[in-house]
Each structure stands twice: as C-alpha cells, then as structure tokens.
C-alpha positions in Angstrom: 21.8 -4.9 -19.3 23.6 -7.3 -21.6 24.4 -10.8 -20.4 26.9 -11.0 -17.6 30.8 -11.2 -19.1 33.1 -13.4 -16.4 36.6 -12.0 -16.3 39.6 -13.8 -16.5 40.1 -13.3 -12.3 36.5 -14.7 -12.5 37.8 -17.9 -14.8 40.4 -18.4 -12.6 38.5 -18.5 -9.7 36.0 -21.3 -11.4 39.3 -23.2 -12.0 40.4 -23.2 -8.6 37.0 -24.4 -7.3 36.9 -27.1 -9.2 40.5 -28.2 -8.7 40.7 -27.8 -5.2 37.3 -27.9 -4.1 37.3 -24.4 -2.4 33.9 -22.5 -1.6 33.4 -19.0 -3.6 31.0 -15.8 -1.6 29.9 -13.2 -3.8 30.0 -10.1 -1.9 29.2 -6.9 -3.4 27.5 -5.4 -6.4 29.1 -2.1 -7.9 27.2 0.6 -10.2 29.4 2.8 -12.7 29.0 5.6 -15.3 32.2 4.5 -16.7 31.9 3.6 -21.1 32.9 0.2 -21.2 31.5 -0.2 -24.8 35.3 -0.5 -26.4 37.1 -2.3 -23.6 37.5 -6.0 -23.4 35.5 -7.0 -20.8 37.0 -10.4 -19.8 40.6 -8.4 -19.0 39.0 -6.1 -16.4 40.2 -6.2 -13.0 38.4 -3.1 -11.5 35.8 -0.6 -11.9 36.1 2.3 -12.8 33.8 5.7 -11.7 32.4 3.4 -9.1 28.9 5.5 -8.2 27.0 2.9 -5.8 28.1 0.0 -4.2 25.5 -2.8 -2.4 25.9 -6.2 -0.8 24.3 -9.1 -1.7 20.7 -9.6 -1.0 20.1 -13.1 -2.2 21.7 -15.9 -4.0 19.7 -18.5 -5.4 21.0 -21.7 -7.1 19.3 -22.0 -10.4 21.1 -25.6 -11.6 24.3 -27.5 -10.7 26.5 -24.7 -12.6 24.5 -21.3 -12.4 23.4 -19.0 -9.6 21.5 -16.1 -9.2 22.7 -13.0 -7.5 20.5 -10.2 -6.3 21.1 -6.9 -4.8 19.4 -3.5 -4.9 20.4 0.1 -5.4 18.4 3.5 -4.5 18.9 6.9 -4.9 18.3 8.0 -1.1 21.9 9.2 -0.6 22.8 10.0 -3.9 23.4 13.9 -4.5 24.1 13.4 -8.0 22.3 11.4 -10.5 24.2 9.2 -13.0 23.7 6.5 -16.1 24.0 3.2 -14.9 26.5 1.6 -17.8 27.9 -0.9 -16.1 27.2 -3.3 -13.4 30.4 -5.3 -11.7 29.7 -8.7 -9.8 32.9 -9.0 -6.9 33.6 -12.6 -5.0 36.6 -13.8 -3.5 37.5 -17.0 -3.1 38.8 -18.9 0.1 42.0 -17.2 0.7 39.6 -13.8 1.0 40.9 -11.8 -1.5 38.0 -9.7 -3.5 38.1 -9.6 -7.4 35.9 -8.5 -10.0 34.1 -12.0 -11.4 31.8 -10.5 -13.8 30.6 -7.5 -15.7 27.5 -6.5 -17.6 27.2 -3.3 -19.6 24.3 -1.5 -21.0 23.8 0.1 -24.4 20.8 2.2 -23.3 21.8 2.6 -19.9 19.3 3.7 -16.8 19.3 6.7 -15.0 19.3 6.8 -11.8 18.2 10.4 -10.1 19.4 12.3 -7.1 17.4 12.4 -4.3 15.2 15.0 -4.1 14.1 15.0 -0.6 10.7 13.1 -1.7 10.7 10.4 -4.8 12.8 7.5 -3.7 14.0 5.4 -7.1 15.7 2.4 -7.2 16.8 -0.7 -9.2 16.8 -4.5 -8.3 19.7 -6.4 -10.1 19.2 -10.1 -10.6 22.8 -11.5 -12.0 22.7 -14.6 -13.6 26.4 -16.4 -14.0 28.3 -19.3 -14.3 29.7 -20.8 -11.4 31.9 -24.1 -11.1 29.4 -25.8 -9.1 26.8 -24.1 -7.5 27.5 -26.2 -4.1 30.7 -24.5 -3.7 29.1 -21.3 -3.6 28.3 -19.4 -0.2 24.9 -18.3 -0.2 24.7 -17.2 3.6 23.6 -13.7 3.5 24.8 -11.4 6.2 21.7 -9.7 6.9 23.6 -6.5 8.5 21.0 -3.5 8.2 19.2 -4.6 5.3 15.9 -7.0 4.6 17.1 -10.0 1.6 14.7 -9.8 -1.5 13.1 -13.1 -0.6 12.4 -12.0 3.0 10.7 -8.4 1.7 8.9 -10.6 -0.9 7.4 -13.1 1.9 6.6 -9.9 4.2 4.7 -8.3 1.4 3.2 -11.8 0.7 1.8 -12.4 4.0 1.1 -9.0 5.6 -1.1 -7.6 2.5 -3.9 -10.3 3.0 -4.6 -9.2 6.6 -6.7 -6.6 8.1 -4.0 -4.5 8.8 -2.4 -4.5 5.4 1.1 -3.3 4.4 2.6 0.0 3.1 -1.1 1.0 2.6 -2.4 -1.4 0.5 -4.3 -4.8 1.9 -6.7 -7.5 0.2 -9.5 -8.2 2.9 -12.8 -9.3 2.5 -12.6 -9.9 -1.2 -11.7 -6.5 -2.2 -8.5 -4.5 -3.1 -8.1 -1.7 -0.8 -5.6 1.2 -0.3 -5.5 3.3 2.8 -6.9 7.2 2.9 -4.4 9.5 5.0 -7.3 9.7 8.1 -6.5 5.9 8.9 -9.6 4.2 7.0 -9.3 2.3 4.2 -11.0 2.4 0.5 -11.9 -0.2 -2.1 -9.4 1.0 -5.2 -12.1 -1.1 -7.9 -15.3 0.5 -6.0 -16.2 3.3 -8.1 -15.2 1.5 -11.2 -17.6 -1.6 -10.5 -20.2 1.4 -9.6 -20.1 2.7 -13.0 -20.0 -0.5 -14.3 -23.1 -1.7 -12.5 -25.1 1.6 -13.9 -24.4 1.0 -17.6 -25.1 -2.8 -17.1 -28.2 -1.8 -15.6 -28.6 0.2 -18.1 -28.5 -1.9 -21.2 -30.9 -4.8 -19.3 -33.6 -2.3 -18.6 -33.6 -1.0 -22.6 -33.3 -5.1 -23.2 -36.2 -5.7 -21.2 -38.2 -3.0 -22.9 -37.6 -4.9 -26.3 -38.8 -8.0 -24.5 -41.8 -6.3 -23.4 -43.0 -4.8 -26.6 -42.1 -8.1 -28.4 -44.7 -10.0 -26.2 -47.5 -6.4 -26.8 -47.4 -7.4 -30.1 -47.8 -11.3 -29.8 -50.1 -11.4 -27.1 -52.5 -7.9 -28.0 -54.1 -7.4 -31.1 -51.9 -4.8 -32.7 -53.6 -3.3 -36.0 -51.1 -0.6 -36.7 -47.6 -0.4 -37.2 -46.0 -0.2 -33.4 -43.7 2.8 -32.5 -41.0 2.7 -29.8 -38.6 5.4 -28.6 -36.7 5.7 -25.2 -35.1 8.5 -23.7 -32.3 9.1 -21.0 -34.6 11.7 -19.6 -37.4 14.1 -20.5 -34.9 17.2 -20.6 -36.0 19.4 -24.0 -39.1 16.9 -24.3 -42.6 17.7 -24.4 -45.4 14.6 -24.6 -48.1 13.4 -23.2 -48.3 10.4 -21.6 -46.7 8.5 -18.5 -42.8 8.6 -17.7 -41.5 5.6 -16.7 -38.1 6.1 -15.5 -37.0 2.6 -14.9 -37.4 1.8 -18.3 -36.8 4.8 -19.8 -39.9 5.5 -21.7 -43.3 7.1 -22.5 -46.2 5.0 -22.0 -49.3 6.0 -23.4 
C-alpha cells in the first residue's frame, strides 16, 4: 500500500484539535476494491464498494505528531474474493460525527480469497498517520469480541515457551517442537540435526584416517609408495584384508 493521504475532512479535524484542544478517536478500517488511482484522494468524503471493515485493534504513538493505527481483516465470513485496492481510516471528533480521515491505495493490490471452509487468510494493516498532537488521540480500544494485536503478541511470546505451548508450537528444554495429531511433541530440527551429525562424523572419520596414515609414514619404516583408498561400503568390491567399518577402509 502507498502512504496514507489525509483527506480534507481529516485536515479540518486536525485543525480543530489544535485550535480547540479537542480529542480524536479512530473508529474503523475499511477495505475497498474500487479503483481510486485517478481520483484526488484528498477530496474523498467516503469510500465506494466497501468490502470489509474492522474495528481498530491497537494504536501506538510514534512521536509527538504521529500514531500507528492497526487493524486486521480475514476471510472468515467472506463469500466472494476481491482485490484490496484501497484502505480507508475513519475517525471522529468530540462532536461524534464520523468521517473519512485518510486513504491509502495500492498499485499492486493483494487478493483476499473467499473462505473455502479450510484455509483462513488475513491481512494486518499498520497505518502510520499524522495528527495534531498524539496526546489528543484516544488510544483506549474497546475489546468487544476481539483481542488486540498487542495482547495477541504478548500471548504468543509468553505461551510458546511453556511446556503446554500454544497453537501446537512450543520452545521447551532448548528445542523448538510441534505437536502431532496424537498429542505428542516432536522436535522440528531433530531429523536434520541427525543427518548433519552423521555427515560430520563421516568427515571426522576420513580426517582421522589421513592422520593415522601420516603417523604410520612418520613412525614406521615405509620403504615403498604408500597407497590408501577409502570406501563408504564394500558393495561390489572384492579384496583381501580386514574391513574397518568405522574408518571406512580395508586394512592389510
């Protein structure tokens, strides 16, 4: 999405905030599949073809004049997919009249698919916008039936590091594990680590064989050209001697 463009109505609200020291409340975020690329975004007073709208989930003050407003949409109740071509941020002043505060459009819109009964898709919007003074922005969020973004992040961070984990994932006893359908926990790195250890052990064995060979040449009275071949196995090889499986070599 492109940077938010504050509408004329939004600028009037900012001017009112500065002049009268009144507060502003951000109320909702709306998505639309209407093409606004040829429109003057500042002059918009509302959005056409609104497809979804959600309450504000979190507001974070960035500095004395900017806030980040967050909200998330998903396709849980979406019967028909659409392209998110525009996002609108609505707000109201102390008089209580809601207005379109700012708009953002996309040249390459994301597609929100319809819910097919199994795959849940969603988008989280983080809208950075300018206000008169951040201390005049009401940041209290009515939780309703939603959990705030901040609460969800705290929940995941705290719960994932417990024995019970969260949503089938846990970091426990120094291991990242996922929960199988039968309720058992499985280390997601176990198989790859086992394979890596096996490869490393093979390299160590080969290196040890070379060291032993050098020691034989230094200590023993070797009068002929030494010859050494290492093997992964004896498959397809006919030879006399003793097979040293650990060193992967035939000893004579």
